[in-house]
C-alpha positions, -999 to +999 in steps of 0.1 A: -261-460+747-261-482+772-301-482+771-305-492+740-281-524+746-299-533+775-333-528+755-314-550+730-305-573+754-346-578+764-353-583+726-328-611+722-341-632+762-376-628+747-365-641+711-350-673+724-382-677+745-403-677+716-382-704+699-386-725+730-428-715+723-428-725+690-415-759+699-444-763+730-472-749+715-498-755+676-498-731+654-526-711+662-520-706+693-486-695+683-503-669+665-525-656+684-490-654+713-467-638+688-497-612+683-497-604+718-465-604+717-456-582+690-484-557+713-471-559+745-424-552+733-441-523+706-451-509+743-422-512+759-395-508+734-388-472+729-373-469+694-388-460+661-365-474+632-371-469+596-352-486+571-333-474+538-334-504+511-304-503+485-328-514+458-363-501+455-376-538+451-364-577+453-358-575+417-356-541+405-324-533+389-335-491+401-306-483+430-329-460+456-313-423+452-321-424+497-304-451+498-266-430+479-277-399+496-276-413+529-244-431+519-231-400+505-240-382+538-225-410+568-193-407+547-187-378+551-186-383+590-184-415+600-150-420+589-140-406+618-164-424+638-168-457+626-142-482+632-151-507+605-143-492+567-144-500+534-122-483+512-132-471+474-111-455+450-133-438+422-115-439+387-097-407+378-100-398+410-072-397+435-091-394+461-099-424+493-145-427+492-148-445+528-183-455+541-194-481+566-187-517+563-216-539+570-226-547+605-211-509+617-233-485+636-225-442+640-239-418+655-250-388+645-267-355+665-291-336+649-307-301+672-298-322+704-315-358+693-293-386+693-298-406+665-283-442+654-273-456+618-265-491+613-251-505+581-266-544+569-271-568+545-300-594+544-297-632+537-320-640+506-314-672+496-343-671+471-322-646+450-335-658+414-301-665+396-307-639+368-297-612+402-264-628+410-240-610+397-255-585+426-262-610+448-244-590+474-252-557+466-290-561+470-295-570+504-276-539+514-298-516+536-289-487+560-307-489+590-318-458+614-331-459+649-346-433+672-365-426+701-402-423+697-412-393+710-387-373+683-400-394+655-416-363+641-385-343+644-366-370+626-388-381+600-399-343+586-368-320+591-336-350+595-345-367+567-349-338+546-315-322+558-298-362+555-310-365+520-305-323+508-268-328+522-262-361+505-272-343+469-249-313+473-220-338+478-226-357+449-232-323+431-195-311+444-179-338+442-191-362+417-168-368+386-183-350+349-189-374+323-185-374+285-216-398+271-220-412+236-245-433+227-245-466+207-262-489+184-277-507+218-295-473+224-282-471+256-256-441+262-218-455+274-193-425+294-158-413+299-142-391+319-148-355+309-114-342+311-112-319+283-089-284+293-112-257+277-122-229+298-128-193+285-097-179+297-080-201+269-109-196+245-092-178+216-125-152+206-137-117+208-137-107+243-172-091+237-181-116+227-173-145+248-183-120+277-216-117+260-218-160+261-206-158+300-233-133+311-258-155+294-245-187+304-244-169+342-282-158+337-294-191+324-275-208+358-296-183+381-332-185+366-345-216+381-374-198+397-381-172+361-382-207+345-410-219+365-431-187+371-431-183+325-443-221+327-415-235+305-388-258+312-355-252+323-334-252+293-316-236+266-309-237+231-272-227+214-267-233+176-228-227+170-221-223+134-195-208+110-159-228+093-140-259+104-111-251+125-129-224+144-134-234+182-169-248+181-160-275+200-133-260+225-167-241+229-185-268+238-164-280+264-160-243+280-193-241+288-192-275+302-165-270+324-173-233+336-212-247+345-197-279+354-217-299+335-219-337+315-218-337+281-239-365+264-227-365+226-260-370+206-254-393+172-284-393+150-269-418+128-275-444+155-304-436+170-331-461+146-363-440+152-384-413+173-387-434+194-354-444+206-345-409+199-369-402+233-353-432+255-319-415+246-336-384+264-350-403+292-318-411+299-300-379+303-298-363+334-300-322+347-272-302+349-261-313+318-256-306+276-268-320+247-246-320+220-258-328+185-223-317+162-226-312+123-260-312+124-258-303+084-248-334+078-271-356+100-298-376+082-320-359+059-333-329+083-314-300+068-334-310+032-357-285+022-392-296+025-408-279-003-386-296-024-392-330-007-429-329-008-424-330-044-406-356-046-434-373-025-459-359-049-441-375-081-434-411-056-472-412-057-474-416-092-456-445-098-466-478-095-476-492-063-449-522-068-420-498-079-431-475-054-430-502-025-398-518-036-383-478-033-391-473-001-382-513+013-349-497-011-348-464+006-353-474+045-321-500+043-303-471+031-318-446+054-307-470+084-322-443+102-355-431+108-357-404+128-373-375+113-373-336+115-408-331+137-393-359+161-358-341+164-377-312+173-398-327+191-362-338+210-352-305+215-386-284+225-417-308+231-429-324+259-407-348+262-381-321+266-391-314+301-379-348+317-350-335+329-341-296+346-311-271+340-298-287+308-284-267+273-290-278+239-267-273+214-264-277+181-234-274+157-226-265+121-204-256+088-231-243+072-259-220+085-276-218+052-283-257+051-307-259+078-343-260+077-359-224+096-383-243+121-347-262+133-330-226+141-360-202+152-358-184+181-372-202+211-356-236+206-320-226+196-325-193+218-286-178+208-268-178+172-229-175+185-206-169+149-176-186+157-152-168+128-122-166+114-093-153+134-094-118+143-066-094+165-081-105+192-083-136+192-048-138+174-037-120+211-056-150+230-035-172+218-004-162+214-005-156+255-015-196+254+008-210+236+042-183+240+036-167+268+039-137+248+013-101+256+028-081+235+058-078+206+065-061+173+057-086+148+021-081+163+014-055+144+031-065+113-001-099+119-026-079+129-026-062+094-022-094+080-049-109+098-070-086+082-059-095+048-068-132+045-087-151+063-072-184+084-089-202+112-078-204+148-068-235+149-045-230+115-030-198+137-025-222+171-008-247+149+014-219+138+023-212+173+029-238+188+062-244+202+084-275+189+105-291+219+140-271+217+140-263+182+120-234+181+115-199+206+083-173+200+098-149+173+102-181+152+067-188+156+052-159+146+077-159+118+060-193+112+028-174+109+034-142+090+047-170+063+014-194+064-005-158+062+016-147+030+008-183+017-032-180+023-029-148+009-014-158-019-034-188-027-064-167-023-055-147-048-046-177-076-082-191-066-095-163-070-082-147-106-091-187-114-125-186-105-128-148-131-107-166-159-134-193-156-165-167-145-153-144-181-154-178-201-185-189-188-201-158-198-181-158-231-198-190-238-227-176-226-234-147-251-220-172-284-256-190-273-270-161-272-254-148-307-260-184-322-296-181-312-303-145-322-288-153-358-308-185-360-344-161-359-330-137-383-318-167-410-355-179-402 
């Protein structure tokens, strides 16, 4: 370090002499002298310097990934070595993130080689006013200094080590987020803190185990996907009645894999081009979710029926046809097509990021276009069904901390006879503080099951009665037609 400081002192003297020369000699002579001095210094100065700027270009919004990785790498050790630090508390985190303050220096050692890291800022008064909101941050940089004889090891091995470590720290410490798209075709986010896990998920244990195995296999299949020439992604279709736990399943998947969630609202997307832009802005290690796909735009309509309607439209007067198109466009709002969505899911653009799940949910699988849910797009179809006894036991453990009770047998029998969603069962099992105990909740559930069974019986009777009335009316129409034929 003393040697390095000595070299710095020499450089300071040289710069002072250069300032004096600038006042005594003409510009052409100064240029030639500068080139000569640079050559001399390059031979005398035994160090190599590499600078990493925070932003790629002077007027760029894109933050350098290398700068971020270096910052994380140094933060892991600089808090122990640096004398001046900057503290930052990330929203939702209890720990404090420490990084080197400006013009601070720390040393690092790699395979016996000493490396110096310096943080700093550049003075740039020419910065355009448009970028004034980040006038300070844009000029930040880290400078690496090493001895010239270690250049190859530092550039080929050490820097890769720093970037890999920085990326690993980012994955380990990152805050997972829940994103949604807005009318401006941009993602906005909040911290993702949903508590659902596979342990608390109310579902048949065998089916749950099957899904878990599939997720684990996917997370470890990077090399396999590359080998077979497919982008590293997987599609899941969750279908079933409302209240069967589709959203909780998505949250449990995200928590298990430690992925971010992008909740895509298709009705807010203007057209296929904007849909692709949103896809490009998603990151790896994420889940893209389109909930209630059967309610999204005109993606679930039968294509044959649509073609028939289009053929009818072709026969209309051109003026009427144009007016109808404008009216439909205004009503429609979004022009995302089924073809655009299919390309989003597994077209060329879907490979813009890796290690990603695409999940569609629906209450009515029969309404979906077969092209949308075929194998290869939606690789796994998961039915989220009504509550069974195994599901109930999970809920009883979650809400009442019960693994057995004398009323379980009664509930088991009733669940076979009556359809009730896990959400409705859970509502009955929730304790009201200081007012209820586990047995009261179980009896409340039994009462709800009895009411649901009676309601289903009444509906079945009404449906049967209506069917009989329709049958009688139909028979009367047939008899009337036969009489008219006979009279004729």
